[in-house]
C-alpha positions in Angstrom: -52.0 69.3 -71.4 -55.2 68.8 -73.2 -57.0 65.5 -74.0 -59.4 66.3 -76.8 -62.1 64.7 -79.0 -63.2 62.2 -76.5 -66.6 61.2 -75.1 -66.3 62.1 -71.5 -68.1 59.9 -69.0 -68.9 62.4 -66.2 -70.7 61.6 -62.9 -74.2 62.1 -64.4 -73.9 62.6 -68.1 -71.7 61.9 -71.2 -70.2 64.8 -73.2 -69.5 63.7 -76.8 -66.3 65.1 -78.5 -65.3 66.9 -75.2 -61.8 67.9 -73.9 -60.1 67.9 -70.6 -57.3 70.0 -69.5 -54.9 68.5 -67.0 -52.6 70.8 -64.9 -50.4 69.7 -61.9 -51.9 66.1 -62.0 -55.5 67.3 -61.7 -58.5 68.0 -64.0 -58.3 71.8 -64.5 -60.9 72.3 -67.1 -63.7 70.5 -69.0 -64.8 71.7 -72.5 -68.0 70.5 -74.3 -66.1 70.6 -77.7 -62.7 69.9 -79.1 -59.7 72.2 -78.8 -57.1 73.3 -81.3 -53.7 71.5 -81.2 -54.3 69.2 -78.2 -51.6 67.1 -76.5 -53.6 63.9 -77.3 -56.5 63.5 -79.9 -58.7 60.8 -78.6 -60.3 60.0 -81.9 -63.8 59.8 -80.5 -62.9 57.2 -77.9 -64.3 57.1 -74.4 -62.6 58.8 -71.5 -63.5 57.3 -68.2 -62.1 57.7 -64.5 -59.5 55.2 -63.6 -60.9 52.2 -61.6 -60.7 52.3 -57.8 -60.5 48.7 -56.7 -61.5 48.1 -53.1 -61.0 44.2 -53.2 -58.3 42.7 -55.3 -57.1 39.1 -54.6 -54.1 39.2 -57.0 -51.0 40.0 -54.9 -50.7 36.6 -53.2 -51.0 34.8 -56.7 -48.2 37.0 -58.1 -45.9 36.1 -55.1 -46.9 32.5 -55.1 -48.1 31.5 -58.6 -47.9 27.8 -57.6 -48.3 26.4 -53.9 -44.6 25.6 -53.7 -43.1 28.4 -55.9 -42.6 31.5 -53.8 -41.3 34.6 -55.8 -39.7 37.7 -54.1 -42.3 40.0 -52.8 -40.9 43.1 -54.4 -40.9 41.3 -57.7 -44.6 40.2 -57.3 -45.8 43.7 -56.4 -44.1 45.3 -59.5 -45.5 42.6 -61.8 -49.1 43.2 -60.4 -48.5 46.9 -60.7 -48.1 46.7 -64.5 -51.1 44.4 -64.9 -53.4 46.7 -63.0 -52.3 49.8 -64.9 -53.0 48.0 -68.2 -56.4 47.0 -66.8 -57.3 50.7 -66.1 -56.9 50.5 -62.2 -55.4 53.6 -60.8 -56.0 53.0 -57.2 -55.8 49.4 -55.8 -56.6 48.0 -52.5 -54.7 44.7 -52.1 -56.8 42.4 -50.2 -54.3 40.7 -48.0 -55.5 37.8 -45.8 -55.2 37.2 -42.0 -56.6 33.8 -42.6 -56.1 30.4 -40.9 -52.5 29.3 -41.8 -53.2 25.6 -41.6 -56.0 26.0 -44.2 -54.4 28.3 -46.7 -50.8 27.4 -46.4 -47.6 29.4 -46.3 -48.6 32.3 -48.6 -51.1 33.3 -46.0 -48.9 32.7 -42.9 -48.8 35.6 -40.6 -45.1 36.2 -41.4 -45.9 36.3 -45.1 -48.9 38.5 -44.7 -47.0 41.1 -42.6 -44.0 41.0 -45.1 -46.5 41.7 -48.1 -48.1 44.6 -46.4 -44.8 46.2 -45.5 -43.5 45.6 -49.0 -46.6 47.4 -50.5 -46.2 50.4 -48.3 -42.4 50.6 -48.9 -42.7 50.3 -52.7 -45.8 52.4 -53.3 -43.9 55.7 -54.1 -42.1 54.0 -57.0 -45.0 52.3 -58.6 -47.2 53.1 -61.6 -50.5 53.3 -59.6 -51.6 54.0 -56.0 -51.4 50.8 -53.9 -53.2 50.5 -50.6 -53.8 47.7 -48.1 -57.1 46.1 -47.4 -56.6 43.8 -44.4 -59.0 40.8 -44.5 -59.4 39.7 -40.9 -60.6 36.1 -40.6 -62.4 36.5 -37.2 -61.7 32.8 -36.1 -58.0 33.5 -36.6 -57.6 35.1 -33.1 -53.8 34.5 -33.0 -53.4 37.0 -35.9 -55.3 39.8 -34.1 -52.1 41.2 -32.3 -50.2 41.4 -35.5 -53.1 43.2 -37.2 -53.4 45.6 -34.4 -49.7 46.4 -34.6 -50.0 47.1 -38.3 -53.1 49.3 -37.7 -51.3 51.3 -35.1 -48.4 51.9 -37.4 -50.6 53.2 -40.2 -49.9 50.3 -42.6 -53.5 49.4 -43.2 -56.0 51.5 -45.2 -59.2 49.3 -45.0 -60.4 46.3 -43.0 -62.9 43.7 -43.8 -64.3 41.2 -41.4 -64.5 37.7 -42.9 -66.0 34.5 -41.6 -65.3 31.5 -43.9 -66.6 28.9 -41.3 -68.2 26.3 -43.3 -71.8 25.9 -43.2 -72.7 29.5 -43.6 -71.8 32.6 -45.7 -70.1 31.7 -48.9 -69.7 28.0 -48.0 -73.2 27.2 -46.7 -73.3 24.0 -48.8 -71.0 21.7 -46.7 -70.9 18.8 -49.2 -70.0 21.2 -52.1 -67.3 22.9 -50.1 -65.7 19.6 -49.0 -65.9 18.5 -52.6 -64.0 21.7 -53.8 -61.3 21.3 -51.2 -60.9 17.6 -52.3 -60.6 18.5 -56.0 -58.4 21.6 -55.5 -55.9 19.9 -53.2 -56.1 16.5 -54.8 -56.9 14.8 -51.5 -59.5 12.3 -50.4 -63.0 13.4 -49.4 -62.1 12.2 -45.8 -59.1 14.4 -45.7 -61.1 17.4 -47.0 -63.9 16.6 -44.4 -61.3 16.8 -41.6 -60.2 20.1 -42.7 -63.7 21.3 -42.8 -64.4 20.0 -39.3 -61.3 21.8 -37.9 -62.5 25.0 -39.4 -65.8 24.7 -37.8 -64.3 23.9 -34.5 -62.3 27.2 -34.6 -65.6 29.1 -34.3 -66.8 27.3 -31.1 -64.9 29.5 -28.8 -67.2 32.4 -29.6 -66.3 34.6 -26.5 -62.6 34.9 -27.5 -63.5 35.3 -31.1 -66.1 38.1 -30.3 -63.6 39.9 -28.0 -60.8 40.0 -30.6 -63.4 41.1 -33.2 -64.5 44.0 -31.0 -60.8 45.0 -30.4 -60.1 45.1 -34.3 -63.2 47.0 -35.0 -62.6 49.6 -32.3 -59.0 50.2 -33.5 -60.1 50.4 -37.2 -62.6 53.0 -36.4 -60.3 55.0 -34.2 -58.0 55.2 -37.3 -60.8 56.3 -39.4 -60.7 53.3 -41.7 -63.7 52.0 -43.8 -65.0 48.7 -42.5 -66.5 46.0 -44.7 -68.2 42.8 -44.0 -67.9 39.8 -46.3 -70.4 37.2 -47.7 -73.4 38.5 -45.7 -75.9 35.7 -46.2 -78.9 36.9 -44.1 -80.8 40.1 -42.9 -79.6 39.2 -39.4 -76.0 39.1 -40.6 -76.3 42.4 -42.2 -77.8 44.0 -39.1 -75.0 42.5 -36.9 -72.4 44.0 -39.2 -74.0 47.4 -39.5 -74.3 47.6 -35.7 -70.4 47.0 -35.5 -69.9 50.1 -37.7 -69.4 48.3 -41.1 -70.3 50.6 -44.1 -69.6 48.2 -47.0 -71.2 44.8 -47.5 -68.8 42.8 -49.8 -70.3 40.1 -52.0 -73.6 39.6 -50.4 -74.7 36.0 -50.8 -78.4 36.6 -51.3 -80.7 39.3 -52.7 -82.4 39.6 -49.2 -79.0 40.4 -47.7 -78.2 42.9 -50.4 -81.7 44.6 -49.9 -81.1 44.8 -46.2 -77.6 46.3 -46.7 -79.0 49.0 -49.1 -81.9 49.7 -46.6 -79.4 50.3 -43.8 -77.4 52.7 -46.2 -74.4 50.3 -46.7 -72.5 50.3 -49.9 -72.8 46.8 -51.7 -69.8 45.5 -53.5 -69.6 42.6 -55.9 -67.0 41.3 -58.3 -66.5 42.5 -61.9 -65.8 38.9 -63.1 -69.2 38.0 -61.7 -70.9 40.8 -63.6 -68.9 39.9 -66.8 -69.9 36.3 -66.5 -73.4 36.9 -65.4 -73.1 34.5 -62.5 -71.2 33.9 -59.3 -68.6 31.2 -59.4 -70.0 30.0 -55.9 -73.6 29.9 -57.1 -74.5 32.9 -55.0 -76.1 36.2 -56.0 -75.4 37.4 -59.5 -73.9 40.9 -59.7 -76.3 41.5 -62.7 -79.3 40.5 -60.7 -78.2 42.8 -58.0 -77.8 45.7 -60.6 -81.2 45.0 -62.1 -82.8 45.3 -58.6 -80.8 48.6 -58.0 -79.0 47.2 -55.2 -75.3 47.2 -56.6 -73.2 50.2 -55.9 -69.6 49.1 -56.3 -67.6 46.8 -58.6 -64.3 45.3 -57.5 -61.6 43.3 -59.4 -62.0 40.4 -57.0 -59.6 37.9 -58.6 -59.4 39.3 -62.2 -58.8 43.1 -62.8 -59.1 42.8 -66.6 -62.8 42.0 -66.1 -63.3 45.7 -64.7 -64.1 47.3 -68.1 -66.4 44.6 -69.6 -68.1 44.0 -66.3 -69.0 47.7 -66.1 -70.5 47.7 -69.6 -72.4 44.6 -68.7 -73.8 46.5 -65.8 -74.6 49.5 -68.0 -76.6 47.1 -70.3 -78.8 45.8 -67.5 -79.2 49.3 -66.0 -81.1 50.7 -69.2 -77.9 51.8 -70.9 -76.8 54.1 -68.2 -73.0 54.1 -68.7 -72.4 56.9 -66.3 -74.1 55.0 -63.4 -72.1 51.8 -64.2 -68.9 53.8 -64.3 -69.7 55.4 -61.0 -69.5 51.9 -59.5 -65.9 51.5 -60.6 -64.6 55.0 -59.6 -66.6 57.5 -57.7 -68.6 55.1 -55.4 -65.6 52.9 -54.3 -63.5 56.1 -53.7 -66.2 57.7 -51.5 -66.8 54.3 -49.6 -63.0 54.3 -48.8 -63.1 58.0 -47.8 -61.2 59.2 -50.8 -62.7 62.5 -52.0 -60.0 63.5 -54.5 -60.5 60.8 -57.2 -63.0 58.5 -58.9 -64.7 61.0 -61.4 -63.9 63.4 -64.2 -64.5 66.8 -62.4 -62.5 69.9 -61.8 -60.2 69.6 -58.9 -60.1 65.7 -59.1 -57.0 63.7 -59.7 -56.4 63.1 -63.4 -56.6 59.4 -63.1 -58.1 58.6 -66.4 -58.5 55.8 -68.9 -59.1 56.0 -72.6 -61.4 53.2 -73.9 -61.9 51.9 -77.4 -65.4 50.7 -78.0 -65.9 47.6 -80.2 -66.6 44.0 -80.3 -64.0 43.6 -77.6 -63.6 46.8 -75.7 -60.1 47.8 -74.9 -58.2 50.1 -72.6 -55.9 52.1 -74.9 -54.2 54.2 -72.3 -54.2 54.9 -68.5 -53.2 58.1 -66.9 -52.4 58.5 -63.2 -52.2 62.1 -62.1 -52.0 63.1 -65.7 -49.0 60.9 -66.5 -49.2 58.1 -68.9 -48.6 54.9 -67.0 -49.9 52.5 -69.7 -50.4 52.8 -73.4 -50.8 50.1 -76.1 -49.3 52.5 -78.7 -52.6 53.6 -80.4 -52.8 56.9 -78.6 -50.1 59.1 -79.7 -49.1 62.7 -78.5 -49.6 65.3 -81.1 -47.9 68.3 -79.7 -45.8 69.0 -76.5 -47.2 72.6 -76.0 -50.4 74.0 -74.6 -53.5 73.7 -76.8 -55.6 76.7 -77.9 -59.3 76.7 -77.1 -61.4 76.1 -80.2 
């Protein structure tokens, strides 16, 4: 199968009006010009690698769209699968939380978390894109450690991040602002929200037990060759601590200083595509655009909104001197390599034919998504021309 007359976004250059041959689900040949009688004529659109999302917070929302409205897990995973394919995501790590149940409610109960992970793994062979599991281990939730360890031993987890949402540091370093957000979100009084925050702070007091469980999780993850990430690093000291544990990805660094230290130590730095698209963090932390301008950003993730991937990458390209290839690497090659995936993330011979066709314009759009050379999403504007093999021009 040939895709022709496309502007190919390669790892370090863009080939205008190029062509790609796909065979057995992989990129088999790249041509600098068009071919005769291709399977698809791209009409001068962009051809980019499919997005590799290392941190997507969407699956819980699909299963529990409202706090007291639980949907079947299989239904939620299938619905998310369609949305991700239409957003150009071809490999997705569902960020499933081992958080504190009393704070986050039933959707993040240990029972639910385990069932979601098992459901993703059971369904993956019959889904449009490649779904993997990113276990977010809240280090104060020591009761969840045995369950996560069992899932790791059974090969049901593909990536682990170490999160510490204790109020007063990291993402929630402003206590009054955090209490106010809980009060507003849950429609409760300030005093009730303050009590929730106090309980969360108290969970961190037994540091010896917390640290022991943390070391167990880290050791098991590394023995299974999984990528480890930290979350909301807010200082040089925090980055150093995480690096010494074996972390290789710094997710959502809170400050420019933390991002600088992460890069100095050779860590990948990950930030959200919605942050890049909006130009600001919803929590008032480091802007992805500022990190990109400083040359500190290496990975974009869907975070909470996969549709922001494309426009977020284009915003990054704008602030990076128009370097589209560099910005696209943050959505494909870089996250794939950070996760230990060497077979996808770029348009290159031998790589999986996970590709997206993008229409430029006032509102750029994804017209089609290919996974392994198969169309898994199309808006109807990219039509196959001929079913047979094309001839080289």
